[in-house]
C-alpha positions in Angstrom: -110.9 4.2 -54.5 -110.9 2.9 -51.2 -114.0 1.7 -49.4 -112.1 1.5 -45.9 -110.0 4.3 -44.7 -108.1 3.6 -41.2 -106.4 6.7 -39.7 -103.8 6.9 -36.9 -100.8 5.2 -35.7 -98.7 2.9 -37.8 -95.7 1.9 -35.7 -93.5 -1.2 -34.9 -94.2 -3.7 -32.1 -91.0 -5.1 -30.6 -92.1 -8.7 -29.8 -89.8 -11.0 -27.7 -89.2 -14.2 -28.9 -88.7 -17.4 -27.3 -85.0 -16.5 -26.3 -86.1 -13.0 -25.1 -84.8 -11.0 -27.8 -87.1 -8.3 -29.3 -88.1 -8.6 -33.1 -89.7 -5.9 -34.9 -93.2 -6.4 -36.2 -95.6 -3.9 -38.1 -98.4 -2.8 -35.8 -100.6 0.2 -34.8 -104.0 -0.6 -34.6 -105.7 1.5 -37.1 -102.9 -0.1 -39.5 -103.5 -3.6 -38.6 -107.2 -3.1 -39.3 -106.4 -1.8 -42.6 -104.1 -4.8 -43.3 -106.6 -7.4 -42.1 -109.3 -5.8 -44.2 -107.3 -5.8 -47.4 -106.3 -9.5 -46.8 -110.1 -10.3 -46.3 -110.8 -8.6 -49.7 -111.9 -5.0 -48.8 -110.3 -2.0 -50.8 -108.4 -0.3 -47.9 -106.4 2.8 -47.4 -104.3 4.0 -44.5 -103.7 7.6 -43.4 -100.9 8.5 -41.0 -97.5 9.6 -40.6 -94.1 7.6 -40.5 -90.6 8.7 -39.7 -87.8 9.3 -42.2 -86.1 6.0 -40.9 -85.6 2.4 -41.4 -88.8 1.4 -39.3 -90.8 3.7 -41.2 -89.6 2.0 -44.5 -90.6 -1.3 -43.1 -94.2 -0.1 -42.4 -94.8 1.2 -45.8 -93.4 -1.9 -47.5 -95.8 -4.0 -45.1 -98.9 -1.9 -46.1 -98.2 -1.9 -49.7 -97.3 -5.7 -49.6 -100.5 -6.1 -48.2 -102.6 -4.4 -50.9 -103.5 -1.3 -48.7 -103.4 2.1 -50.4 -100.7 4.2 -48.9 -100.8 7.4 -51.0 -101.9 9.2 -47.5 -99.4 7.5 -45.4 -96.6 10.1 -45.5 -93.0 10.8 -44.4 -92.1 13.6 -41.7 -88.7 14.7 -40.4 -90.3 16.2 -37.4 -90.1 12.8 -35.3 -89.1 9.0 -35.7 -91.2 6.1 -36.1 -92.8 5.1 -33.0 -92.0 1.6 -31.3 -94.1 -0.5 -28.7 -92.2 -2.8 -26.5 -94.3 -5.7 -25.7 -94.0 -8.0 -22.9 -96.6 -10.9 -22.0 -98.7 -11.8 -18.9 -100.3 -15.0 -18.4 -102.6 -16.2 -21.1 -100.1 -14.5 -23.5 -102.1 -11.0 -23.1 -99.9 -8.4 -24.1 -98.6 -5.2 -22.0 -97.3 -2.0 -23.9 -94.3 0.4 -23.3 -94.1 3.0 -25.8 -91.0 5.1 -27.2 -92.6 7.9 -28.9 -92.2 11.4 -27.5 -93.4 12.5 -29.7 -94.0 9.6 -32.3 -94.1 10.3 -36.2 -97.7 9.2 -36.3 -98.4 12.3 -33.9 -97.4 14.8 -37.0 -100.6 14.2 -39.0 -102.2 17.4 -39.9 -105.8 17.9 -41.4 -104.5 19.0 -44.7 -102.6 15.9 -45.0 -105.9 14.0 -45.8 -106.7 13.8 -49.6 -110.2 14.9 -50.2 -110.8 12.7 -53.0 -109.7 9.7 -50.7 -112.2 10.8 -48.3 -115.1 11.1 -50.6 -114.7 7.9 -52.0 -114.9 5.9 -48.7 -117.8 3.9 -47.2 -116.3 3.8 -44.0 -113.8 5.4 -41.8 -111.9 3.7 -38.6 -110.0 5.1 -35.9 -108.6 4.8 -32.4 -108.2 7.2 -29.5 -104.4 7.4 -29.5 -104.4 9.8 -32.4 -106.6 11.9 -30.3 -104.2 12.5 -27.4 -102.3 15.3 -29.2 -102.3 17.8 -31.7 -102.1 18.4 -34.7 -103.3 14.3 -35.1 -106.4 14.7 -33.0 -107.6 17.4 -35.4 -106.7 15.3 -38.4 -108.7 12.4 -37.1 -111.7 14.2 -36.1 -111.5 15.7 -39.5 -111.4 12.8 -41.5 -114.4 11.0 -39.3 -116.5 14.2 -39.9 -115.9 14.3 -43.7 -116.9 10.6 -44.2 -119.8 10.9 -41.8 -121.0 14.0 -43.7 -121.0 12.1 -47.0 -123.0 9.4 -45.6 -120.3 7.0 -44.8 -120.0 4.7 -41.6 -117.6 6.0 -39.0 -116.1 3.0 -36.7 -114.2 3.8 -33.3 -111.8 1.4 -31.4 -110.7 3.3 -28.3 -108.1 0.8 -27.5 -107.1 2.5 -24.2 -103.4 2.1 -23.3 -102.8 3.3 -19.8 -98.9 3.4 -20.1 -99.4 5.9 -23.0 -102.3 7.8 -21.6 -100.3 8.3 -18.2 -98.1 10.7 -20.4 -100.7 12.8 -22.3 -102.9 14.7 -19.9 -106.6 14.6 -21.1 -106.3 11.4 -23.1 -109.1 9.6 -21.3 -111.4 12.7 -21.8 -110.5 12.6 -25.7 -111.4 8.6 -25.8 -114.7 9.7 -24.4 -115.6 12.6 -26.5 -114.9 10.5 -29.7 -117.5 8.3 -28.9 -120.4 11.1 -30.3 -118.5 10.6 -33.4 -119.2 7.0 -34.1 -121.7 4.7 -35.5 -119.8 1.3 -34.5 -117.9 1.4 -31.3 -115.8 -1.7 -30.9 -114.1 -2.1 -27.3 -113.2 -4.8 -24.7 -115.8 -5.3 -21.8 -113.2 -3.3 -19.4 -112.6 -0.5 -21.7 -116.6 -0.3 -22.0 -116.7 0.3 -18.4 -113.8 3.0 -18.1 -115.2 4.9 -21.1 -118.7 5.5 -19.7 -117.7 5.8 -16.0 -120.4 2.8 -15.3 -119.7 -0.2 -12.8 -122.0 -2.4 -14.8 -122.4 -3.6 -18.6 -125.8 -2.8 -19.1 -125.8 1.0 -18.4 -122.6 1.2 -20.0 -124.1 0.1 -23.2 -127.1 2.3 -22.8 -124.6 5.2 -22.2 -123.1 4.4 -25.6 -126.7 4.2 -27.6 -127.3 7.9 -25.7 -124.1 9.0 -27.3 -125.5 8.3 -30.8 -123.7 4.9 -31.3 -125.7 2.4 -33.4 -123.7 -0.9 -33.0 -121.5 -1.8 -30.0 -119.2 -5.0 -30.4 -117.7 -6.1 -26.8 -114.9 -8.4 -27.4 -114.2 -10.8 -24.3 -110.6 -12.5 -25.5 -111.4 -16.4 -25.4 -114.8 -16.1 -24.2 -116.0 -14.7 -27.6 -117.8 -11.2 -28.1 -121.2 -9.6 -28.0 -122.7 -7.1 -30.6 -125.8 -5.0 -29.6 -127.9 -2.3 -31.0 -130.5 -0.6 -28.9 -133.0 -3.1 -30.3 -131.2 -6.5 -30.4 -128.3 -8.3 -28.8 -126.1 -11.3 -29.8 -123.5 -13.1 -27.5 -120.9 -15.1 -29.7 -118.8 -17.9 -27.7 -115.0 -18.0 -28.4 -113.1 -20.3 -30.7 -110.7 -23.0 -29.4 -107.4 -22.3 -31.2 -103.5 -22.9 -30.0 -103.0 -19.2 -29.1 -99.4 -18.0 -30.1 -99.9 -14.0 -29.6 -102.9 -12.1 -29.0 -101.6 -8.8 -30.1 -104.0 -7.5 -32.7 -106.6 -9.7 -32.2 -109.3 -7.0 -31.5 -108.0 -5.4 -34.8 -108.7 -8.2 -36.6 -112.2 -8.6 -35.1 -112.8 -5.1 -36.1 -111.7 -5.7 -39.7 -113.9 -8.6 -39.9 -117.0 -6.6 -38.5 -116.3 -3.9 -40.9 -115.8 -6.1 -44.0 -119.1 -7.8 -42.9 -120.9 -4.7 -42.7 -119.6 -3.4 -46.1 -120.0 -6.6 -47.9 -123.8 -6.7 -47.1 -124.0 -2.9 -48.1 -124.7 -1.6 -44.8 -124.5 2.1 -44.0 -125.3 4.0 -40.9 -128.9 4.2 -41.5 -129.0 0.4 -41.6 -127.8 -0.6 -38.2 -130.8 0.1 -36.3 -132.4 -2.7 -38.5 -130.2 -5.3 -37.8 -131.5 -8.5 -36.2 -130.2 -11.1 -33.5 -129.7 -13.2 -36.5 -127.6 -10.6 -38.3 -125.6 -9.9 -35.3 -124.9 -13.5 -34.9 -123.6 -13.8 -38.2 -121.6 -10.6 -38.0 -120.1 -11.7 -34.7 -119.3 -15.3 -35.5 -117.5 -14.1 -38.9 -115.3 -11.6 -36.9 -114.4 -14.1 -33.9 -113.4 -16.4 -36.5 -111.0 -13.8 -37.9 -109.7 -12.8 -34.5 -109.2 -16.2 -33.4 -107.0 -17.3 -36.5 -105.0 -13.9 -36.0 -103.7 -15.3 -32.5 -102.2 -18.5 -33.9 -98.7 -16.6 -35.2 -96.6 -14.0 -33.7 -97.6 -10.5 -34.6 -100.2 -8.2 -35.1 -101.2 -9.5 -38.8 -99.1 -12.6 -39.3 -102.2 -15.0 -38.7 -104.5 -13.0 -40.5 -106.5 -15.3 -43.1 -109.9 -15.1 -44.9 -111.7 -18.1 -43.2 -113.4 -20.6 -45.8 
């Protein structure tokens, strides 16, 4: 039984070391959330596909070693495990190039999702990358709809990747359409504007709420984050840490936020009643976890449960 299911891509991040050599690190935003949540004490499962190759074995071992339920992380012979090549801009902000045409994660089908796993979940989390092509898009929608129909919380991180979206026609439209399936949306400030086609943040947030989103989390890197509902808002300052690698920081934030909601026993109907005090507590907790995740290389190496 798992409280949180995450669904989508699990791939290998090729991260440059100080000599410029690329080293493999387990990654993929939904998989990162599953690992982070498990390390924080939440019973987590990951749903996805891996290739029948060395990198697929690496990812399976990584999830299992971190206590993630992997019964629905299955192998396909139709494609190889995807790779993300990472380079850094100033401030250690990563840029991504993808080797997946297609990737094994894109071969996930609706009948790959175990009904008993979905029935036990209190929350379902997904990103937009699995929505860019079939059959993974249908599988992602089916999982979200099943958990939501059973009264569970649905969380969505669009996690827009321009380099990948350019190769997938209709990717932005798919990312926007998914907003209507989510109770919780985590997005960067830049992504929020692109998703809603708004020039300013206030109308962009209003557009999210009009789509049925009950809780929006806007991450701002070193400047902290904002949590908002239609009735309350909290702005949380950033935390000063020695940054080594920001890859996966948003996923760590998402895991912290979802863990905070689940540990408080909060479901979809409870989100509208969150106060500024509640949002501040949730945001500070998630921000601390995200900050800690940036202190080591790789998407999950720095993930810890703060005291």
